[in-house]
N, C-alpha and C positions, 0 to 999 in steps of 0.2 A: 181449372179452368184454361182454356186455350189462349195463348199468347195475343193473337188478334183480338179477341173480345176485351182482354185486359187493356190493351193498347186503345181501343176504341172508347172504352169507359174512361179511361184517363184523359184523352184528347177532348171528350164530351165535357168532362168536368173542368178542364182548363179553359175552354169556350164559355162555359156557364159562368166561371169565376170572372172572365173578362167582361162579359155582357153586364153582370151585376155590379161591376166595381163603381165604387162611388168617388173615388178620389182621381188623381192623375198617374199614379204608380201602383203597381201591383207587385209584390214580392211572394215568392212561392218557394216552399221547401218540399222535398219529395214526400216526407211524412204527412203534410197537410194536404198534399195533392191526392195522396192515396186514401186518406180518410174522406175527403170531399167526392172522390169516385165511389166511394161505398165499399171498398176493398179492405178496409180496416187497418190495423197497425202490424199486420204480419209481415215479417222480415222480407218475404219474397215479393209481397205486394210494393213495399217501399223500395226494394231494388230495381223493380220494374219501373215505378215512377221515375227513380233517380236516372235510369238509363235512357227514358224517354226525354226528360228535361236535358240531360246532357247531348242527345242527338240534336234536339231543337236550338241548343246553344252552339253547337258545330256548325249549324246551318244559319246562323245569325239571326233567329228569331227571338231569342232571349239573351240576356247578357248576365253575367255573375256579378254580384255584389260582393264587395270585400266585407268578410265577416270578422267582427272584432274578437270574437272567440277564436281559440285555436283548435278547433275540433274539426271533423272531416266532412261535416255538414256544409253543403253548398246552399246559398240562397240566390234565386234566380230572379230578376227583375225585368218586367214589362212596363215601358212608359207609354204614355198616351199618344206619343208621336210614332210609335213604332208601326210596322207594316201589319204585324199580326193582330195588333189591338184594332186598328182601323178596319181590317177585313172582318174580323169577329164582330163588330159593331154593325157593320154594313150588311154582311151576308154570312150568318153563323154556318149554315149548312155547306157553303162553299169553303169556310175556313176549316171545317172538320176534314171534308174530302182532301184539301190540299195537305193537311198535316199527316193525315193517314197515308197519302201517296209519297210524301217525302220520307216518312219513317219507313217505308217498304223499300226504299232504293238500297 
């Protein structure tokens, strides 16, 4: 599958996760995002999801949560006050386009 298609699926899954969030904080791992996007637990899909989350973290859309376990898995956190959360709730299509545009820089 082409990288752009996979990226778009991951971004759509992230936006759907934010729209359907019931609480004030959403924590995301690459494995769960890949599963939610319908890519399964294939290692390459998880790596692509991890790269996407890492790029968003570098652009300050997500923050990393300290993980108690000492493994290599990162947990990314979005709070209700964050810009991405607010944008996803107000205008999901604009949020998708913004994220895809940022990821292609």
